[in-house]
ChimeraX commands (.cxc) that place a marker at each C-alpha (Angstrom):
marker #1 position 25.32,22.75,-0.90 radius 0.5
marker #1 position 21.67,22.78,-2.69 radius 0.5
marker #1 position 18.65,21.41,-0.71 radius 0.5
marker #1 position 16.65,19.71,-2.75 radius 0.5
marker #1 position 12.86,18.82,-1.92 radius 0.5
marker #1 position 11.60,16.74,-5.37 radius 0.5
marker #1 position 13.55,14.74,-7.67 radius 0.5
marker #1 position 12.72,14.80,-11.29 radius 0.5
marker #1 position 14.42,12.27,-13.69 radius 0.5
marker #1 position 14.64,13.73,-17.63 radius 0.5
marker #1 position 15.73,11.16,-19.80 radius 0.5
marker #1 position 16.83,11.54,-23.48 radius 0.5
marker #1 position 17.41,8.36,-24.51 radius 0.5
marker #1 position 16.55,8.90,-28.39 radius 0.5
marker #1 position 12.94,7.14,-28.27 radius 0.5
marker #1 position 9.74,7.94,-26.96 radius 0.5
marker #1 position 9.51,4.38,-24.50 radius 0.5
marker #1 position 13.25,4.18,-23.72 radius 0.5
marker #1 position 12.96,7.83,-22.28 radius 0.5
marker #1 position 10.18,7.49,-20.29 radius 0.5
marker #1 position 12.01,4.12,-19.21 radius 0.5
marker #1 position 14.73,6.12,-18.60 radius 0.5
marker #1 position 13.04,8.93,-16.68 radius 0.5
marker #1 position 11.41,5.91,-13.96 radius 0.5
marker #1 position 14.68,4.40,-14.12 radius 0.5
marker #1 position 16.40,7.72,-12.73 radius 0.5
marker #1 position 14.08,7.95,-10.03 radius 0.5
marker #1 position 13.59,4.61,-9.25 radius 0.5
marker #1 position 14.17,4.34,-5.54 radius 0.5
marker #1 position 11.16,7.25,-5.01 radius 0.5
marker #1 position 8.58,5.82,-7.28 radius 0.5
marker #1 position 9.59,1.83,-6.85 radius 0.5
marker #1 position 7.46,2.05,-2.89 radius 0.5
marker #1 position 4.36,3.47,-4.21 radius 0.5
marker #1 position 3.38,0.91,-6.70 radius 0.5
marker #1 position 0.94,-1.22,-5.16 radius 0.5
marker #1 position -1.08,-4.61,-6.55 radius 0.5
marker #1 position -3.13,-2.50,-8.95 radius 0.5
marker #1 position -1.86,0.33,-11.00 radius 0.5
marker #1 position -3.89,2.71,-13.33 radius 0.5
marker #1 position -2.06,4.46,-15.99 radius 0.5
marker #1 position -3.90,7.69,-17.27 radius 0.5
marker #1 position -3.13,8.55,-20.54 radius 0.5
marker #1 position -4.41,12.22,-22.55 radius 0.5
marker #1 position -6.86,11.39,-24.92 radius 0.5
marker #1 position -7.90,14.63,-26.62 radius 0.5
marker #1 position -8.71,13.25,-29.80 radius 0.5
marker #1 position -9.31,9.89,-31.36 radius 0.5
marker #1 position -7.40,10.65,-34.69 radius 0.5
marker #1 position -4.93,13.16,-33.83 radius 0.5
marker #1 position -2.00,11.16,-32.39 radius 0.5
marker #1 position 0.46,14.16,-31.69 radius 0.5
marker #1 position -2.29,15.32,-29.18 radius 0.5
marker #1 position -3.06,11.67,-27.47 radius 0.5
marker #1 position -0.69,9.19,-25.81 radius 0.5
marker #1 position 1.30,7.13,-27.66 radius 0.5
marker #1 position 1.02,3.45,-26.67 radius 0.5
marker #1 position 4.90,3.74,-26.90 radius 0.5
marker #1 position 4.38,5.88,-23.99 radius 0.5
marker #1 position 2.63,3.40,-21.83 radius 0.5
marker #1 position 5.05,0.46,-23.12 radius 0.5
marker #1 position 7.65,2.69,-21.72 radius 0.5
marker #1 position 5.46,2.97,-18.26 radius 0.5
marker #1 position 4.87,-0.61,-17.90 radius 0.5
marker #1 position 8.32,-2.07,-18.90 radius 0.5
marker #1 position 9.21,0.23,-15.75 radius 0.5
marker #1 position 6.83,-1.88,-14.05 radius 0.5
marker #1 position 7.18,-5.15,-14.99 radius 0.5
marker #1 position 11.14,-4.20,-13.91 radius 0.5
marker #1 position 10.44,-3.66,-10.21 radius 0.5
marker #1 position 10.70,-6.47,-7.51 radius 0.5
marker #1 position 6.51,-5.56,-6.17 radius 0.5
marker #1 position 5.41,-5.41,-9.91 radius 0.5
marker #1 position 1.43,-5.12,-10.09 radius 0.5
marker #1 position -1.03,-7.73,-10.46 radius 0.5
marker #1 position -3.01,-5.63,-12.35 radius 0.5
marker #1 position -2.79,-2.58,-14.77 radius 0.5
marker #1 position -5.74,-0.48,-15.56 radius 0.5
marker #1 position -5.13,1.80,-18.32 radius 0.5
marker #1 position -8.21,4.50,-18.10 radius 0.5
marker #1 position -9.02,7.46,-19.63 radius 0.5
marker #1 position -12.37,9.68,-20.39 radius 0.5
marker #1 position -10.73,11.29,-23.66 radius 0.5
marker #1 position -12.77,13.05,-26.14 radius 0.5
marker #1 position -13.38,9.89,-28.84 radius 0.5
marker #1 position -15.10,7.20,-28.62 radius 0.5
marker #1 position -13.31,4.72,-27.05 radius 0.5
marker #1 position -13.46,1.68,-29.03 radius 0.5
marker #1 position -12.13,4.11,-31.73 radius 0.5
marker #1 position -9.29,5.60,-29.63 radius 0.5
marker #1 position -7.74,2.30,-28.30 radius 0.5
marker #1 position -8.36,1.15,-32.03 radius 0.5
marker #1 position -6.52,3.64,-33.67 radius 0.5
marker #1 position -3.72,4.05,-31.48 radius 0.5
marker #1 position -3.12,0.66,-30.94 radius 0.5
marker #1 position -3.83,-0.12,-27.15 radius 0.5
marker #1 position -5.34,-3.32,-27.72 radius 0.5
marker #1 position -2.37,-4.87,-28.54 radius 0.5
marker #1 position -0.37,-4.10,-25.46 radius 0.5
marker #1 position -2.66,-6.90,-23.54 radius 0.5
marker #1 position -0.70,-9.37,-25.47 radius 0.5
marker #1 position 2.66,-7.93,-24.82 radius 0.5
marker #1 position 2.81,-8.59,-21.19 radius 0.5
marker #1 position 2.68,-10.91,-18.51 radius 0.5
marker #1 position 0.14,-9.26,-16.14 radius 0.5
marker #1 position -3.31,-8.47,-17.03 radius 0.5
marker #1 position -3.52,-4.75,-18.66 radius 0.5
marker #1 position -7.53,-3.98,-19.01 radius 0.5
marker #1 position -8.56,-0.75,-20.87 radius 0.5
marker #1 position -11.58,1.02,-19.07 radius 0.5
marker #1 position -13.63,4.09,-20.58 radius 0.5
marker #1 position -14.31,6.08,-17.78 radius 0.5
marker #1 position -17.41,7.78,-19.53 radius 0.5
marker #1 position -18.91,4.82,-18.38 radius 0.5
marker #1 position -18.35,5.06,-14.84 radius 0.5
marker #1 position -21.25,4.20,-12.31 radius 0.5
marker #1 position -19.66,5.46,-9.40 radius 0.5
marker #1 position -18.72,8.92,-9.25 radius 0.5
marker #1 position -17.90,11.18,-5.81 radius 0.5
marker #1 position -18.99,14.98,-5.70 radius 0.5
marker #1 position -17.04,17.97,-4.84 radius 0.5
marker #1 position -17.52,21.88,-4.85 radius 0.5
marker #1 position -16.12,23.89,-7.28 radius 0.5
marker #1 position -16.70,27.25,-8.02 radius 0.5
marker #1 position -18.09,29.23,-11.18 radius 0.5
marker #1 position -16.78,32.56,-12.83 radius 0.5
marker #1 position -19.52,34.36,-10.99 radius 0.5
marker #1 position -17.43,32.43,-7.46 radius 0.5
marker #1 position -21.02,30.82,-7.31 radius 0.5
marker #1 position -20.46,26.94,-6.27 radius 0.5
marker #1 position -21.30,24.13,-8.19 radius 0.5
marker #1 position -20.08,20.59,-7.81 radius 0.5
marker #1 position -18.16,18.30,-10.26 radius 0.5
marker #1 position -18.00,14.17,-10.27 radius 0.5
marker #1 position -14.96,12.23,-9.81 radius 0.5
marker #1 position -14.86,8.46,-10.83 radius 0.5
marker #1 position -14.45,6.42,-7.76 radius 0.5
marker #1 position -11.95,3.68,-9.94 radius 0.5
marker #1 position -9.93,6.61,-9.85 radius 0.5
marker #1 position -10.20,7.73,-6.07 radius 0.5
marker #1 position -9.96,4.17,-5.36 radius 0.5
marker #1 position -6.94,2.70,-7.08 radius 0.5
marker #1 position -4.05,2.35,-4.89 radius 0.5
marker #1 position -1.53,3.47,-7.47 radius 0.5
marker #1 position -2.51,6.47,-10.19 radius 0.5
marker #1 position -0.06,7.49,-12.39 radius 0.5
marker #1 position -0.59,10.30,-15.33 radius 0.5
marker #1 position 1.27,9.71,-18.75 radius 0.5
marker #1 position 0.80,13.40,-20.43 radius 0.5
marker #1 position 1.81,14.98,-22.90 radius 0.5
marker #1 position 4.20,18.38,-23.05 radius 0.5
marker #1 position 1.31,20.32,-24.76 radius 0.5
marker #1 position 0.55,24.28,-24.66 radius 0.5
marker #1 position -2.83,24.99,-23.74 radius 0.5
marker #1 position -5.70,27.63,-24.29 radius 0.5
marker #1 position -6.18,28.69,-20.57 radius 0.5
marker #1 position -3.75,27.43,-18.83 radius 0.5
marker #1 position -0.82,28.05,-20.63 radius 0.5
marker #1 position 0.67,24.45,-20.49 radius 0.5
marker #1 position -1.40,20.95,-19.91 radius 0.5
marker #1 position 1.11,18.19,-18.18 radius 0.5
marker #1 position 0.19,15.57,-15.75 radius 0.5
marker #1 position -1.81,16.95,-13.06 radius 0.5
marker #1 position -4.42,18.58,-15.64 radius 0.5
marker #1 position -4.24,15.44,-17.18 radius 0.5
marker #1 position -5.03,13.56,-14.57 radius 0.5
marker #1 position -8.18,15.45,-13.17 radius 0.5
marker #1 position -9.40,16.98,-16.60 radius 0.5
marker #1 position -9.94,13.40,-18.21 radius 0.5
marker #1 position -10.76,11.63,-15.20 radius 0.5
marker #1 position -13.76,13.64,-14.03 radius 0.5
marker #1 position -17.39,13.45,-15.69 radius 0.5
marker #1 position -17.35,14.67,-19.04 radius 0.5
marker #1 position -20.37,17.15,-18.90 radius 0.5
marker #1 position -18.72,18.64,-15.59 radius 0.5
marker #1 position -15.54,19.98,-17.31 radius 0.5
marker #1 position -16.54,23.16,-19.05 radius 0.5
marker #1 position -17.69,23.88,-15.23 radius 0.5
marker #1 position -13.98,23.58,-14.20 radius 0.5
marker #1 position -13.61,26.60,-16.41 radius 0.5
marker #1 position -16.36,28.51,-14.71 radius 0.5
marker #1 position -19.03,27.66,-17.36 radius 0.5
marker #1 position -22.15,26.05,-17.90 radius 0.5
marker #1 position -21.53,26.28,-21.44 radius 0.5
marker #1 position -17.67,26.52,-24.06 radius 0.5
marker #1 position -19.53,29.11,-25.97 radius 0.5
marker #1 position -19.59,31.50,-22.51 radius 0.5
marker #1 position -15.71,31.35,-21.60 radius 0.5
marker #1 position -14.24,34.48,-21.46 radius 0.5
marker #1 position -10.48,35.08,-20.69 radius 0.5
marker #1 position -8.57,35.92,-18.48 radius 0.5
marker #1 position -11.55,35.07,-15.69 radius 0.5
marker #1 position -11.68,31.45,-17.11 radius 0.5
marker #1 position -7.69,31.25,-16.33 radius 0.5
marker #1 position -8.52,32.12,-12.73 radius 0.5
marker #1 position -11.32,29.83,-12.08 radius 0.5
marker #1 position -9.99,26.78,-13.79 radius 0.5
marker #1 position -6.53,26.90,-11.68 radius 0.5
marker #1 position -8.39,27.88,-8.59 radius 0.5
marker #1 position -10.52,24.63,-9.50 radius 0.5
marker #1 position -7.79,22.52,-11.05 radius 0.5
marker #1 position -5.79,23.06,-7.40 radius 0.5
marker #1 position -9.20,22.16,-5.09 radius 0.5
marker #1 position -9.05,18.78,-7.18 radius 0.5
marker #1 position -5.76,18.43,-6.88 radius 0.5
marker #1 position -6.76,17.66,-3.41 radius 0.5
marker #1 position -8.42,14.28,-4.47 radius 0.5
marker #1 position -6.89,13.50,-8.18 radius 0.5
marker #1 position -2.76,13.99,-7.53 radius 0.5
marker #1 position -1.19,10.84,-9.04 radius 0.5
marker #1 position 1.05,8.85,-7.33 radius 0.5
marker #1 position 3.50,9.22,-9.93 radius 0.5
marker #1 position 3.44,11.81,-12.88 radius 0.5
marker #1 position 5.17,11.49,-16.16 radius 0.5
marker #1 position 5.56,13.93,-19.00 radius 0.5
marker #1 position 6.39,12.96,-22.44 radius 0.5
marker #1 position 8.30,15.47,-24.38 radius 0.5
marker #1 position 9.39,13.31,-27.03 radius 0.5
marker #1 position 7.41,15.17,-29.27 radius 0.5
marker #1 position 5.20,18.10,-27.78 radius 0.5
marker #1 position 2.47,20.12,-29.27 radius 0.5
marker #1 position 2.55,24.11,-29.48 radius 0.5
marker #1 position 1.07,26.99,-30.64 radius 0.5
marker #1 position -3.15,27.05,-30.25 radius 0.5
marker #1 position -2.94,23.84,-28.02 radius 0.5
marker #1 position -4.00,21.78,-26.72 radius 0.5
marker #1 position -5.10,20.02,-30.08 radius 0.5
marker #1 position -3.84,20.97,-33.23 radius 0.5
marker #1 position -0.89,19.68,-35.42 radius 0.5
marker #1 position 1.88,22.19,-34.92 radius 0.5
marker #1 position 4.75,19.49,-33.07 radius 0.5
marker #1 position 8.23,20.37,-31.54 radius 0.5
marker #1 position 10.87,17.57,-31.22 radius 0.5
marker #1 position 11.77,18.02,-27.27 radius 0.5
marker #1 position 13.34,14.79,-27.11 radius 0.5
marker #1 position 13.10,14.22,-23.49 radius 0.5
marker #1 position 10.72,12.47,-21.14 radius 0.5
marker #1 position 10.35,13.66,-17.11 radius 0.5
marker #1 position 9.10,11.60,-14.43 radius 0.5
marker #1 position 8.54,11.68,-10.45 radius 0.5
marker #1 position 6.22,11.48,-7.54 radius 0.5
marker #1 position 5.91,14.89,-6.63 radius 0.5
marker #1 position 3.81,16.00,-9.64 radius 0.5
marker #1 position 3.96,19.84,-9.07 radius 0.5
marker #1 position 7.88,19.60,-9.83 radius 0.5
marker #1 position 7.50,16.85,-12.61 radius 0.5
marker #1 position 5.39,19.43,-14.23 radius 0.5
marker #1 position 7.59,22.47,-13.45 radius 0.5
marker #1 position 10.62,20.90,-14.77 radius 0.5
marker #1 position 8.84,19.87,-18.44 radius 0.5
marker #1 position 7.40,23.63,-18.16 radius 0.5
marker #1 position 10.57,24.87,-18.00 radius 0.5
marker #1 position 11.93,22.50,-20.76 radius 0.5
marker #1 position 9.36,24.35,-23.09 radius 0.5
marker #1 position 10.34,27.61,-22.40 radius 0.5
marker #1 position 7.70,28.72,-19.50 radius 0.5
marker #1 position 8.58,29.66,-16.14 radius 0.5
marker #1 position 6.76,27.43,-14.07 radius 0.5
marker #1 position 5.88,29.72,-10.88 radius 0.5
marker #1 position 4.47,32.01,-13.22 radius 0.5
marker #1 position 1.55,29.52,-14.39 radius 0.5
marker #1 position -1.12,29.56,-12.00 radius 0.5
marker #1 position -1.60,26.15,-11.23 radius 0.5
marker #1 position 2.16,25.22,-10.43 radius 0.5
marker #1 position 2.08,28.63,-8.45 radius 0.5
marker #1 position -0.46,28.04,-5.91 radius 0.5
marker #1 position 0.19,24.37,-5.39 radius 0.5
marker #1 position 3.77,25.19,-4.06 radius 0.5
marker #1 position 2.55,27.99,-2.07 radius 0.5
marker #1 position 0.02,25.67,-0.59 radius 0.5
marker #1 position 2.38,23.09,0.57 radius 0.5
marker #1 position 1.20,20.61,-2.37 radius 0.5
marker #1 position 4.45,20.39,-4.41 radius 0.5
marker #1 position 7.43,21.85,-5.28 radius 0.5
marker #1 position 7.24,23.87,-8.62 radius 0.5
marker #1 position 10.33,26.05,-7.85 radius 0.5
marker #1 position 12.96,24.59,-9.61 radius 0.5
marker #1 position 16.00,25.27,-7.38 radius 0.5
marker #1 position 14.55,23.38,-4.73 radius 0.5
marker #1 position 14.16,20.20,-7.68 radius 0.5
marker #1 position 16.79,17.95,-8.25 radius 0.5
marker #1 position 16.71,17.19,-12.08 radius 0.5
marker #1 position 18.54,14.16,-12.73 radius 0.5
marker #1 position 21.06,13.51,-15.84 radius 0.5
marker #1 position 20.16,15.70,-18.32 radius 0.5
marker #1 position 20.13,19.01,-17.55 radius 0.5
marker #1 position 17.04,21.54,-18.32 radius 0.5
marker #1 position 19.38,24.04,-20.18 radius 0.5
marker #1 position 20.64,21.00,-22.55 radius 0.5
marker #1 position 17.71,20.28,-23.96 radius 0.5
marker #1 position 15.26,23.68,-23.84 radius 0.5
marker #1 position 13.34,24.70,-26.90 radius 0.5
marker #1 position 11.06,27.55,-26.74 radius 0.5
marker #1 position 7.38,26.25,-27.27 radius 0.5
marker #1 position 5.43,28.63,-29.20 radius 0.5
marker #1 position 2.45,29.44,-26.40 radius 0.5
marker #1 position -1.49,30.02,-27.46 radius 0.5
marker #1 position -2.15,33.17,-29.27 radius 0.5
marker #1 position -4.40,34.35,-26.25 radius 0.5
marker #1 position -1.49,33.50,-23.70 radius 0.5
marker #1 position -1.13,37.74,-22.52 radius 0.5
marker #1 position -4.75,37.05,-20.86 radius 0.5
marker #1 position -4.06,33.49,-20.10 radius 0.5
marker #1 position -1.36,35.21,-17.63 radius 0.5
marker #1 position -3.77,36.97,-15.54 radius 0.5
marker #1 position -4.26,34.35,-13.71 radius 0.5
marker #1 position -4.60,35.75,-10.20 radius 0.5
marker #1 position -7.65,36.42,-8.30 radius 0.5
marker #1 position -7.86,38.83,-5.68 radius 0.5
marker #1 position -10.14,35.98,-3.95 radius 0.5
marker #1 position -7.46,33.03,-4.00 radius 0.5
marker #1 position -6.98,32.70,-0.67 radius 0.5
marker #1 position -10.53,32.04,0.58 radius 0.5
marker #1 position -11.20,30.05,-2.37 radius 0.5
marker #1 position -8.28,27.52,-2.03 radius 0.5
marker #1 position -9.04,27.40,1.86 radius 0.5
marker #1 position -12.12,24.87,0.96 radius 0.5
marker link #1:1,2 radius 0.2
marker link #1:2,3 radius 0.2
marker link #1:3,4 radius 0.2
marker link #1:4,5 radius 0.2
marker link #1:5,6 radius 0.2
marker link #1:6,7 radius 0.2
marker link #1:7,8 radius 0.2
marker link #1:8,9 radius 0.2
marker link #1:9,10 radius 0.2
marker link #1:10,11 radius 0.2
marker link #1:11,12 radius 0.2
marker link #1:12,13 radius 0.2
marker link #1:13,14 radius 0.2
marker link #1:14,15 radius 0.2
marker link #1:15,16 radius 0.2
marker link #1:16,17 radius 0.2
marker link #1:17,18 radius 0.2
marker link #1:18,19 radius 0.2
marker link #1:19,20 radius 0.2
marker link #1:20,21 radius 0.2
marker link #1:21,22 radius 0.2
marker link #1:22,23 radius 0.2
marker link #1:23,24 radius 0.2
marker link #1:24,25 radius 0.2
marker link #1:25,26 radius 0.2
marker link #1:26,27 radius 0.2
marker link #1:27,28 radius 0.2
marker link #1:28,29 radius 0.2
marker link #1:29,30 radius 0.2
marker link #1:30,31 radius 0.2
marker link #1:31,32 radius 0.2
marker link #1:32,33 radius 0.2
marker link #1:33,34 radius 0.2
marker link #1:34,35 radius 0.2
marker link #1:35,36 radius 0.2
marker link #1:36,37 radius 0.2
marker link #1:37,38 radius 0.2
marker link #1:38,39 radius 0.2
marker link #1:39,40 radius 0.2
marker link #1:40,41 radius 0.2
marker link #1:41,42 radius 0.2
marker link #1:42,43 radius 0.2
marker link #1:43,44 radius 0.2
marker link #1:44,45 radius 0.2
marker link #1:45,46 radius 0.2
marker link #1:46,47 radius 0.2
marker link #1:47,48 radius 0.2
marker link #1:48,49 radius 0.2
marker link #1:49,50 radius 0.2
marker link #1:50,51 radius 0.2
marker link #1:51,52 radius 0.2
marker link #1:52,53 radius 0.2
marker link #1:53,54 radius 0.2
marker link #1:54,55 radius 0.2
marker link #1:55,56 radius 0.2
marker link #1:56,57 radius 0.2
marker link #1:57,58 radius 0.2
marker link #1:58,59 radius 0.2
marker link #1:59,60 radius 0.2
marker link #1:60,61 radius 0.2
marker link #1:61,62 radius 0.2
marker link #1:62,63 radius 0.2
marker link #1:63,64 radius 0.2
marker link #1:64,65 radius 0.2
marker link #1:65,66 radius 0.2
marker link #1:66,67 radius 0.2
marker link #1:67,68 radius 0.2
marker link #1:68,69 radius 0.2
marker link #1:69,70 radius 0.2
marker link #1:70,71 radius 0.2
marker link #1:71,72 radius 0.2
marker link #1:72,73 radius 0.2
marker link #1:73,74 radius 0.2
marker link #1:74,75 radius 0.2
marker link #1:75,76 radius 0.2
marker link #1:76,77 radius 0.2
marker link #1:77,78 radius 0.2
marker link #1:78,79 radius 0.2
marker link #1:79,80 radius 0.2
marker link #1:80,81 radius 0.2
marker link #1:81,82 radius 0.2
marker link #1:82,83 radius 0.2
marker link #1:83,84 radius 0.2
marker link #1:84,85 radius 0.2
marker link #1:85,86 radius 0.2
marker link #1:86,87 radius 0.2
marker link #1:87,88 radius 0.2
marker link #1:88,89 radius 0.2
marker link #1:89,90 radius 0.2
marker link #1:90,91 radius 0.2
marker link #1:91,92 radius 0.2
marker link #1:92,93 radius 0.2
marker link #1:93,94 radius 0.2
marker link #1:94,95 radius 0.2
marker link #1:95,96 radius 0.2
marker link #1:96,97 radius 0.2
marker link #1:97,98 radius 0.2
marker link #1:98,99 radius 0.2
marker link #1:99,100 radius 0.2
marker link #1:100,101 radius 0.2
marker link #1:101,102 radius 0.2
marker link #1:102,103 radius 0.2
marker link #1:103,104 radius 0.2
marker link #1:104,105 radius 0.2
marker link #1:105,106 radius 0.2
marker link #1:106,107 radius 0.2
marker link #1:107,108 radius 0.2
marker link #1:108,109 radius 0.2
marker link #1:109,110 radius 0.2
marker link #1:110,111 radius 0.2
marker link #1:111,112 radius 0.2
marker link #1:112,113 radius 0.2
marker link #1:113,114 radius 0.2
marker link #1:114,115 radius 0.2
marker link #1:115,116 radius 0.2
marker link #1:116,117 radius 0.2
marker link #1:117,118 radius 0.2
marker link #1:118,119 radius 0.2
marker link #1:119,120 radius 0.2
marker link #1:120,121 radius 0.2
marker link #1:121,122 radius 0.2
marker link #1:122,123 radius 0.2
marker link #1:123,124 radius 0.2
marker link #1:124,125 radius 0.2
marker link #1:125,126 radius 0.2
marker link #1:126,127 radius 0.2
marker link #1:127,128 radius 0.2
marker link #1:128,129 radius 0.2
marker link #1:129,130 radius 0.2
marker link #1:130,131 radius 0.2
marker link #1:131,132 radius 0.2
marker link #1:132,133 radius 0.2
marker link #1:133,134 radius 0.2
marker link #1:134,135 radius 0.2
marker link #1:135,136 radius 0.2
marker link #1:136,137 radius 0.2
marker link #1:137,138 radius 0.2
marker link #1:138,139 radius 0.2
marker link #1:139,140 radius 0.2
marker link #1:140,141 radius 0.2
marker link #1:141,142 radius 0.2
marker link #1:142,143 radius 0.2
marker link #1:143,144 radius 0.2
marker link #1:144,145 radius 0.2
marker link #1:145,146 radius 0.2
marker link #1:146,147 radius 0.2
marker link #1:147,148 radius 0.2
marker link #1:148,149 radius 0.2
marker link #1:149,150 radius 0.2
marker link #1:150,151 radius 0.2
marker link #1:151,152 radius 0.2
marker link #1:152,153 radius 0.2
marker link #1:153,154 radius 0.2
marker link #1:154,155 radius 0.2
marker link #1:155,156 radius 0.2
marker link #1:156,157 radius 0.2
marker link #1:157,158 radius 0.2
marker link #1:158,159 radius 0.2
marker link #1:159,160 radius 0.2
marker link #1:160,161 radius 0.2
marker link #1:161,162 radius 0.2
marker link #1:162,163 radius 0.2
marker link #1:163,164 radius 0.2
marker link #1:164,165 radius 0.2
marker link #1:165,166 radius 0.2
marker link #1:166,167 radius 0.2
marker link #1:167,168 radius 0.2
marker link #1:168,169 radius 0.2
marker link #1:169,170 radius 0.2
marker link #1:170,171 radius 0.2
marker link #1:171,172 radius 0.2
marker link #1:172,173 radius 0.2
marker link #1:173,174 radius 0.2
marker link #1:174,175 radius 0.2
marker link #1:175,176 radius 0.2
marker link #1:176,177 radius 0.2
marker link #1:177,178 radius 0.2
marker link #1:178,179 radius 0.2
marker link #1:179,180 radius 0.2
marker link #1:180,181 radius 0.2
marker link #1:181,182 radius 0.2
marker link #1:182,183 radius 0.2
marker link #1:183,184 radius 0.2
marker link #1:184,185 radius 0.2
marker link #1:185,186 radius 0.2
marker link #1:186,187 radius 0.2
marker link #1:187,188 radius 0.2
marker link #1:188,189 radius 0.2
marker link #1:189,190 radius 0.2
marker link #1:190,191 radius 0.2
marker link #1:191,192 radius 0.2
marker link #1:192,193 radius 0.2
marker link #1:193,194 radius 0.2
marker link #1:194,195 radius 0.2
marker link #1:195,196 radius 0.2
marker link #1:196,197 radius 0.2
marker link #1:197,198 radius 0.2
marker link #1:198,199 radius 0.2
marker link #1:199,200 radius 0.2
marker link #1:200,201 radius 0.2
marker link #1:201,202 radius 0.2
marker link #1:202,203 radius 0.2
marker link #1:203,204 radius 0.2
marker link #1:204,205 radius 0.2
marker link #1:205,206 radius 0.2
marker link #1:206,207 radius 0.2
marker link #1:207,208 radius 0.2
marker link #1:208,209 radius 0.2
marker link #1:209,210 radius 0.2
marker link #1:210,211 radius 0.2
marker link #1:211,212 radius 0.2
marker link #1:212,213 radius 0.2
marker link #1:213,214 radius 0.2
marker link #1:214,215 radius 0.2
marker link #1:215,216 radius 0.2
marker link #1:216,217 radius 0.2
marker link #1:217,218 radius 0.2
marker link #1:218,219 radius 0.2
marker link #1:219,220 radius 0.2
marker link #1:220,221 radius 0.2
marker link #1:221,222 radius 0.2
marker link #1:222,223 radius 0.2
marker link #1:223,224 radius 0.2
marker link #1:224,225 radius 0.2
marker link #1:225,226 radius 0.2
marker link #1:226,227 radius 0.2
marker link #1:227,228 radius 0.2
marker link #1:228,229 radius 0.2
marker link #1:229,230 radius 0.2
marker link #1:230,231 radius 0.2
marker link #1:231,232 radius 0.2
marker link #1:232,233 radius 0.2
marker link #1:233,234 radius 0.2
marker link #1:234,235 radius 0.2
marker link #1:235,236 radius 0.2
marker link #1:236,237 radius 0.2
marker link #1:237,238 radius 0.2
marker link #1:238,239 radius 0.2
marker link #1:239,240 radius 0.2
marker link #1:240,241 radius 0.2
marker link #1:241,242 radius 0.2
marker link #1:242,243 radius 0.2
marker link #1:243,244 radius 0.2
marker link #1:244,245 radius 0.2
marker link #1:245,246 radius 0.2
marker link #1:246,247 radius 0.2
marker link #1:247,248 radius 0.2
marker link #1:248,249 radius 0.2
marker link #1:249,250 radius 0.2
marker link #1:250,251 radius 0.2
marker link #1:251,252 radius 0.2
marker link #1:252,253 radius 0.2
marker link #1:253,254 radius 0.2
marker link #1:254,255 radius 0.2
marker link #1:255,256 radius 0.2
marker link #1:256,257 radius 0.2
marker link #1:257,258 radius 0.2
marker link #1:258,259 radius 0.2
marker link #1:259,260 radius 0.2
marker link #1:260,261 radius 0.2
marker link #1:261,262 radius 0.2
marker link #1:262,263 radius 0.2
marker link #1:263,264 radius 0.2
marker link #1:264,265 radius 0.2
marker link #1:265,266 radius 0.2
marker link #1:266,267 radius 0.2
marker link #1:267,268 radius 0.2
marker link #1:268,269 radius 0.2
marker link #1:269,270 radius 0.2
marker link #1:270,271 radius 0.2
marker link #1:271,272 radius 0.2
marker link #1:272,273 radius 0.2
marker link #1:273,274 radius 0.2
marker link #1:274,275 radius 0.2
marker link #1:275,276 radius 0.2
marker link #1:276,277 radius 0.2
marker link #1:277,278 radius 0.2
marker link #1:278,279 radius 0.2
marker link #1:279,280 radius 0.2
marker link #1:280,281 radius 0.2
marker link #1:281,282 radius 0.2
marker link #1:282,283 radius 0.2
marker link #1:283,284 radius 0.2
marker link #1:284,285 radius 0.2
marker link #1:285,286 radius 0.2
marker link #1:286,287 radius 0.2
marker link #1:287,288 radius 0.2
marker link #1:288,289 radius 0.2
marker link #1:289,290 radius 0.2
marker link #1:290,291 radius 0.2
marker link #1:291,292 radius 0.2
marker link #1:292,293 radius 0.2
marker link #1:293,294 radius 0.2
marker link #1:294,295 radius 0.2
marker link #1:295,296 radius 0.2
marker link #1:296,297 radius 0.2
marker link #1:297,298 radius 0.2
marker link #1:298,299 radius 0.2
marker link #1:299,300 radius 0.2
marker link #1:300,301 radius 0.2
marker link #1:301,302 radius 0.2
marker link #1:302,303 radius 0.2
marker link #1:303,304 radius 0.2
marker link #1:304,305 radius 0.2
marker link #1:305,306 radius 0.2
marker link #1:306,307 radius 0.2
marker link #1:307,308 radius 0.2
marker link #1:308,309 radius 0.2
marker link #1:309,310 radius 0.2
marker link #1:310,311 radius 0.2
marker link #1:311,312 radius 0.2
marker link #1:312,313 radius 0.2
marker link #1:313,314 radius 0.2
marker link #1:314,315 radius 0.2
marker link #1:315,316 radius 0.2
marker link #1:316,317 radius 0.2
view
């Protein structure tokens, strides 16, 4: 009999809101003990105008519906993001202002660009010198964080899912390029960029791993992500309390091998989570029944050269 170390709900309900509610419902016994009086939902806003690349308000509704169904429902929900567009424009364009009127608890929209209390942590640049990035106290101090990501391909990490969403979308925006190893976008160069970004993400995962992970794959994004408009109707959502396991399940549903992705491989090897599908109980929906091969980014061959000979030393910090 198989021995599983993580459980992930994989739901195929027909629409986004139902998908996310059902994915959480499948792991209700795992998730409910993690709910606290304040809950932070972290969407993914790559753009203030491209809905495919940004979290749909119905994804928030699915999560909020579930939060309303638990016996220890929160006293307040924060929806916090530090996206690429202006906060007010993004909330308005994607219909987020309506959420506060739909639920019987306070829902507060927080623009993380307005954070005034940052906590520094060291990362490495491509030349392996050290610098620091800043993490928001709003996120670090929240007793329950939920990453609500989108199933998307990426230009440096192969895929971008729940863990990367929580980290890269919350840290101080001018510091994000440093996570890639550089101080300017024009300097980025694969495969060194992939090697550096995967290491830095794992380092920050020690502080910013969400308590609950959700990946909305109802309609994903393929090709030259994380932006673009090449959509894939995958039709599922995944949820669990192990973000590595949740991301691994969705990565496989997208046609990628989880342990061949740097962030998931390192996290699994370090015991931060489970990314080996043989050790993950996938509930209700078999991955094989929904799997679609997403077209990867055109630079995927260079991205897959993420292994760094110094990784053990750089991750031991």
